[in-house]
N, C-alpha and C positions, 0 to 999 in steps of 0.2 A: 454477401458480407455477414459475418456473424455479428450479432448485436448484443451488447451488454450495456445496460444502463446502471451506472453506479450512482447512488444518491449518498452523498457524504453528509454525515451529521456533524455540523460544525457549530461552534458557539459563536454565532454572528448575530448582528442586530436584526430586528424585524424588517427594517428597510432593505436589507440585503436579500431577505427571502422574497420580497416583492419584485426584485429585479429578474430580468430574463436569465435563463440558464445558458451556460456555455457548453457547446458540444464539440467533441474532438474525436477523430478516428485514430486509434493507436493499435498497430499490429492487427488490423482487421476487426477490431472491436470498436463499437461506438460507446463513448462515455459521456455522461452528463454531470456537470458541476454546477451547483446552485450559485447564482450570482454571475458577476462579470470577471472572468479569469482570462488572462492572456498567456498563450503558449510562448514561453520565453527561452527555453533551452532544451536541447537534446543531450543526453548523457550516454556513456557506454552502457551496455547491458539493457538496452531498450528502455531507459528511464527518460521520462519527459517532464520538464519543469513548467509549472504554471504559477503566475503571480496575480494577486488581487490587491491592487494599490489602495482601494478603499478600506480594506481590512489591514493593510500592511502585512499581508500573509503570503506565504510561499508553500507550495507542496509539489511533491514529485509523484508520478504515477508510472508504474512499470507493469507491463503485461507480457509474460514470456511463457512459452511452452515448457512445462515442467521437465520433460525429457531432455531439454537443451540447456538446463541450468546445472552448474557444477556439482550441486549436492546430490543429483539424481544417481541412483545405483540400479542395476538391472533388477534386483529383487524388489524394487519399489513398484514394478509393473503390476503386481498382484494386490496392491493396497487400494482401499477405498479412497475416494477423493479427499475426505477429511483426514484420513491417516497420512496421505501423501502431503497434504498441507501442513500437518503437524510435524512431519519430518523436515519440511522446508523451514518452518518456524524454529525448530531446534537447531538446525544448521546456521540460520541467520542470527539467532540470538546468541549462540555460542561464539560467533565471530565478534560480536559486540562485547561479550564477557571476557574476551582475551585481554582486553585492557582493564586491569583491576580498578581503574578510576571510574569506569562506567557502571552504572546501576541499571539492571534490566528488570523490569517489572511486568509480569503477565497481568493483564487487566480482565480479559474475558475470552473464553473459548466457546464458540457456538457451533456445535456439530450439525445442527439442523440447517442453518444458513451457510455453513461452511466458511466461517470467518474466525480469525484470531486477532485480538486487539492487544497491543503491548506498547511499552514505553521504554525509551532509553534516556537515561539522565547522566551526563558526565558529572562526576563528583567535584570537579575543579571549577565548574561554573554554576553558581546558584540558580540563575534564571534560565539556563539552557536545558531544553528537553526536546524529545522527538517522539510523537505518537506514531505508531505504525499499525496499519490495518492490512492484514493478509487475507486473501480469499482465493477460491479456486472455482473455475468454471470450464467445462469441456477440456480438461487437461492443461489449462493455462493458469499459472500462478499470477495473481493480481496483488500488487503491493502499492499502498498509498501511504506516504509519510509526509 
């Protein structure tokens, strides 16, 4: 089994860092979430939902082979991992931008660690937003939101 340990940087209390980690196997990858998370839901597109009642938080994790995602084009086979990840990010963020009420903000692109962090904020709801972390490893796109 391929192993991938994802350490999520979350703004949570010190007591949550002291808790045990939660491990889950998703599409042949092993992930680690700090604290106590419960796998609550499976979505289409290989998305898995996790809830942390102590934080009142919810996140989804998706791990899919890039070649099997709708954005993939044959010419992408020659791209570096980060270039492929960037093409996925452009495709995914363009989807969110189709609704003019959504604001999409790029927060950070890290070519060395092969991650892109961005945020979607609907203009209609002041307190609603969604942070998204995209990464790539061994040809698999990893999305955490």
